[in-house]
C-alpha positions, 0 to 999 in steps of 0.5 A: 418442106412439109409434104402431105401423106397422100397424093394431091390432085391439082384443082383447075377452076376453069374445069370445075367452075359452075358459073360463067363470068357473066353470071358472077358479075351480073349486076352494076353498082348503080343497081346495087345502089338502088337495091331494096330488100323484099322485107322492111329492114330499117335497123339493118339498113342503119348498120351500113352507115358509118365508116366500117364495113358491114355484113349487111352490105355484103349480104345485099350484094349476094341477094342482088346477085341471086335475084338476077340468076335464073332459078335453075342455076341454084339448088335452093331458093333465090330468096334465102339471103333476103329472108335471112335479113328479114328474120334478123330484123324481126329478131332485133324488133322482138329482142329474141332469136328466131333460129330453132335449136337444130338438133342432129343433122349431118351427112352419112357416117359423120356426126360432126361438120354440119350445124343444124339450124331451122327457122321458127318462122318457116311460113313467113320465111320459107327459103330459110326453113332450113339454114344449116351451116357446114364447116370445112376443115381449113388447110394447115396455116390457111394456105389456099390458091385462087382455084380452090377458093373459087371452086368452093365459092361456086359450089356454095353459090349453087347448093347453098346461100352463097354466104361464107365466113372466112374463118370461124374462130376454130379456123374452119371455112364457114358456109352459112345456110343450106337445106338438108337435101343438099348436105350429101351432094355438097359433102360428096363434092368436097371429099371426091372432087376437092379432096377436102374434109368437113371440120369438127362440130359438136361434142368432139375434137374440133378442127385443129388450127396452127400458125404459119409456122416454118413456112413463113416465120423465122421464129417457129420452133416446131413444124406446126403445119406437119404437127397439125396435119398429122394429128388431124388425120390421126384423130379422124374418128374423134373429129367426126364421131362425137363421143366427148362431154363437150368440144375439145380443141388443139391449137399449135403456136410455133413460138411463144408469140402465140399467133393463134392464141392457143393459150387462150382458146384451146383445151390443149395448147401447143407452144413451140419453145427452146430449152437451151440459150437464146442466141446472141449476135453481139455485133448486131446488138451494137448495131441496134444501140448505134441506130444502124438497125431499126428496132422491131424490124422497123414496125414502129417507124411511122413516127420519130420515137427518138434514139433506141435505148436498150436499157429502157426498151429491152432490158427494163421491160424484161419481166424476170430482169434476166438481162443486163449490159456488161462491158458493152455486151448483152448478157442473159441469165437463161435460167430465169427467162420465161420465153416472153419473146419481147427482146427477140421481137425488139432486136430480131437481128441480134437475138434468136431462139435457141436451137434445142427446140420442142413444145410446151403443152398447156391445158384448159383454156376456154371462152366464158360460157359457164365459169368464165374465161380461162387461160390454159395452165402450163403443165409440160414445160418441154417435150421433144416434137418430131414426126410421128409425135407418138410421145404427144399422142400418149399425152392426148390419150391420157387426157381422153381417158380421164375427161370423158369418164369424169367430165359432166355433160358440156363441161370443158376440160378446164372446168374439170381441172377446176373442179377436181384440181390440178392435183388430179390432172398431174396424176392423170398425166404422171407429171411431177409438180413444179413451182411454175404451176402455182398461179399465185401464192397459196393457190393450186399448191403443188405439194400433194400428200397421199395417205401412204406417204404419211407415217400412220396414214390419215387416221389418228387417235385424238387422245394420243395426240393430246397426250403429247400436245398439252393445251 
């Protein structure tokens, strides 16, 4: 069982709460139905129409709730939500944002965790003249109890706008909108009462994120929670004191199913894997073929798909064609397996990952901000993965010696790899090249000649060459 390194206090909402039940439920549905924002917001009203949930509906609930609280029960202006809606409407009307670039704002000693934001219409919308966002570092796998969540919500209701985003794309709890004067008190409450850290923001390590891992998943090949927790604590300086060219993300997938999509969203992707053979229960294979067990653990049982066909639904869909039925038994050529997980997902009672587990490390994924979206490239196919992860920390620090030195301002690691080539990445990591690193024929070739490896070096006498190679 994963246990944190330091003693954790038990939060009890009834001891920490700020608002009474009457204050939290201070309006009726009829009042909400008749609620009118203080600003004219026709376009936002339209967003409430249709079958889908709308952030506008949630914002109006919060606006009404704040309108019915007394001002002494809030540390910023009650109109913050209504003014936010009014400014968004003007942005819709004019086709441009009215949030100024926030610049640097934060809490003492931390360069990350607070996103500065100001309105460029402070006279019209004074309650959002400041509208700073705070990121709260989510626990590994986002396991919360209700006492914690209620306490955080009360704190943000009291010192912020009450609006939150569960969660940001990096995983943090996003607390939207407060004034500069409230940042230090909020930070104090988070760290001293809730034992909760701010998340990363700015040109630094962003909040590491992991899947549910061994806590709930039978496929997990690594303890993602322990790994995420350890690297989050170990790299606190990099998380809170921006010193990088741009942001850097760790994400931890317990198996190749990729439930946090680390391969698409992180500069350094960790994916649990195995290097021995897939375990096969031949009796269970026959039970799937005979219809005793439902494929995909019954997930596709909403309609009649017909009898399970292992040739069509498993073997025929294997991307490397490394599976076959032979004499009534399933055989797998494990040397050809690329760990796509399809066969294991389809027949989970018959197939399981191997027992010799570790992590694959990939580099360079990012969103399409500058040069387009990139998936991370497999660079270290297998590495053992045991606490305290010193071997993995060595890899991290090799990257962090190279990228901050060579990277341009606002250049992600993947863009540096594109610019300088996979050759340079492998030299930095001291990793031998492999055919698996070739994206496509004649692309990122993996044979890299150096002058000292070539007899005579690069410089040659052209006349001497021509004397031996007549035209």
